[in-house]
DOLODREN-789359 format. One line per 10 residues: their letters; for each residue x, y, z of C-alpha. Coordinates in Angstrom, 2 decimals. Example, Ala and Ser with C-alpha at 12.3 -4.5 7.8 and 13.67 -1.06 7.14 Angstrom:
BEGIN
as) 12.30 -4.50 7.80 ~ 13.67 -1.06 7.14
END
This chain:
BEGIN
msirsvlegw) -12.71 11.98 11.65 ~ -12.22 10.06 8.45 ~ -8.85 8.76 6.83 ~ -9.31 11.11 4.14 ~ -9.70 14.05 6.29 ~ -6.61 12.96 8.20 ~ -4.69 12.59 4.92 ~ -5.88 15.90 3.54 ~ -3.49 18.00 5.37 ~ -0.72 15.49 4.34
fgrekesaqv) -1.12 15.61 0.71 ~ -2.53 19.08 -0.12 ~ -3.36 18.04 -3.57 ~ -5.67 15.83 -5.49 ~ -5.47 12.19 -3.99 ~ -5.84 10.47 -7.28 ~ -2.39 11.95 -8.58 ~ -0.48 11.50 -5.30 ~ 2.30 8.92 -5.54 ~ 4.27 7.91 -2.36
siwnetrgtl) 7.49 6.30 -1.42 ~ 7.25 3.54 1.02 ~ 10.32 2.72 3.44 ~ 10.66 -0.08 5.70 ~ 12.27 1.64 8.61 ~ 12.82 -1.52 10.46 ~ 14.95 -3.02 7.57 ~ 16.31 0.06 6.03 ~ 14.82 -1.04 2.69 ~ 12.69 0.81 -0.07
ladaadlads) 9.38 -1.16 -0.58 ~ 8.04 1.51 -3.41 ~ 9.33 4.63 -4.99 ~ 6.27 5.29 -6.93 ~ 3.16 3.84 -5.33 ~ -0.26 5.39 -6.21 ~ -2.70 6.23 -3.45 ~ -6.01 4.73 -3.91 ~ -8.21 6.52 -1.13 ~ -11.41 7.02 -3.07
searnrgllk) -14.24 4.38 -3.71 ~ -13.50 4.64 -7.46 ~ -9.54 4.05 -7.08 ~ -10.11 1.36 -4.79 ~ -12.58 -0.62 -7.13 ~ -10.18 0.06 -9.99 ~ -7.07 -1.10 -8.15 ~ -4.41 -2.86 -10.47 ~ -7.00 -4.30 -12.91 ~ -6.02 -2.16 -15.80
hdslatgegl) -2.42 -2.95 -15.30 ~ -0.61 -5.87 -17.42 ~ 2.36 -5.65 -14.66 ~ 3.96 -3.68 -12.01 ~ 7.58 -2.50 -12.39 ~ 10.21 -2.67 -9.62 ~ 9.39 0.48 -7.37 ~ 5.80 0.78 -8.42 ~ 2.72 -0.30 -6.24 ~ -0.68 0.88 -4.83
wivpceavhs) -1.37 1.89 -1.54 ~ -5.22 1.28 -0.75 ~ -6.55 3.19 2.22 ~ -8.77 2.25 4.02 ~ -8.65 -1.62 3.11 ~ -8.61 -5.01 5.14 ~ -9.22 -7.37 2.12 ~ -8.21 -7.49 -1.46 ~ -8.86 -9.88 -4.39 ~ -6.99 -10.59 -7.55
cgmkfeidlv) -9.84 -11.62 -9.72 ~ -9.37 -10.42 -13.31 ~ -5.61 -9.79 -12.57 ~ -2.75 -10.62 -14.84 ~ 0.10 -10.93 -12.70 ~ 1.01 -12.12 -9.09 ~ 1.43 -9.28 -6.64 ~ 2.76 -9.15 -2.98 ~ 0.61 -7.73 -0.30 ~ 1.59 -5.77 2.70
yldgkmrvrk) -1.27 -5.08 5.32 ~ -0.54 -2.01 7.61 ~ -2.34 -0.88 10.82 ~ -3.19 2.87 11.44 ~ 0.43 3.31 12.64 ~ 1.96 2.08 9.50 ~ 3.13 -1.14 11.26 ~ 3.06 -4.28 9.14 ~ 0.29 -6.61 10.48 ~ 0.60 -9.31 7.67
vrkemppwri) 2.37 -10.07 4.27 ~ 1.29 -12.23 1.50 ~ 3.84 -13.15 -1.10 ~ 3.31 -13.85 -4.69 ~ -0.51 -13.86 -4.39 ~ -1.72 -15.18 -7.80 ~ -4.73 -13.97 -9.82 ~ -8.26 -15.35 -8.70 ~ -7.22 -15.07 -5.00 ~ -8.68 -13.47 -1.91
sicftaqsvl) -6.61 -12.18 0.94 ~ -7.95 -10.58 4.15 ~ -6.51 -9.19 7.51 ~ -9.01 -7.87 9.83 ~ -6.68 -5.93 11.90 ~ -5.41 -3.87 8.89 ~ -6.40 -0.30 7.95 ~ -4.62 -0.21 4.49 ~ -2.87 -2.70 2.14 ~ 0.25 -2.15 -0.16
elpagtiast) 0.03 -3.94 -3.27 ~ 3.67 -4.50 -4.86 ~ 5.28 -6.49 -7.61 ~ 5.71 -10.04 -6.62 ~ 9.12 -10.69 -5.09 ~ 9.36 -7.33 -3.18 ~ 8.56 -8.94 0.14 ~ 11.39 -11.46 -0.07 ~ 13.87 -8.83 -1.56 ~ 13.43 -6.48 1.21
gtqagdqlka) 12.91 -8.96 4.00 ~ 9.67 -7.21 5.09 ~ 7.76 -9.17 7.83 ~ 4.87 -8.58 10.26 ~ 5.92 -6.27 12.94 ~ 8.21 -4.02 10.76 ~ 7.51 -0.20 10.87 ~ 6.97 1.61 7.53 ~ 7.07 5.12 6.69 ~ 5.27 6.85 3.71
tvksegtyag) 6.66 9.80 1.98 ~ 4.62 11.90 -0.43 ~ 7.08 12.97 -3.42 ~ 8.16 16.39 -2.62 ~ 5.29 16.97 -0.20 ~ 6.41 15.68 3.35 ~ 6.24 12.77 5.41 ~ 3.60 10.45 7.03 ~ 4.77 8.21 9.68 ~ 1.90 8.74 12.00
slka) -1.61 7.11 12.69 ~ -4.27 6.77 10.03 ~ -6.91 6.91 12.97 ~ -8.43 10.06 13.89
END
């Protein structure tokens, strides 16, 4: 079963318009209140390239994903790599434009405004939880 089919029951609406809140349950902090979901090939390829910046609380959750680049980006971003159970596998703070970052054990990546990892204390091993705005909660496995 694909990640898309696992998430279909969770969202129950078009993926391109889905926004999620991402909580760090380990630290009791909010990473993003309005993260867009990128779970289609088109959305993953587009990523944040059309953005000039990310405001506090915004982000992009790329599913599936184990590597990202910032070629053509106009600003730094924080990266949080997640496994299939929403556990943080790796963080990368303030990645500048024209860089590549990889975590082979990740199933998804959360792209956040630079400084979010530091301000929330997020680190490898933390447990995250995603809540679709007014649609329910996802804290389980992304694996079928």
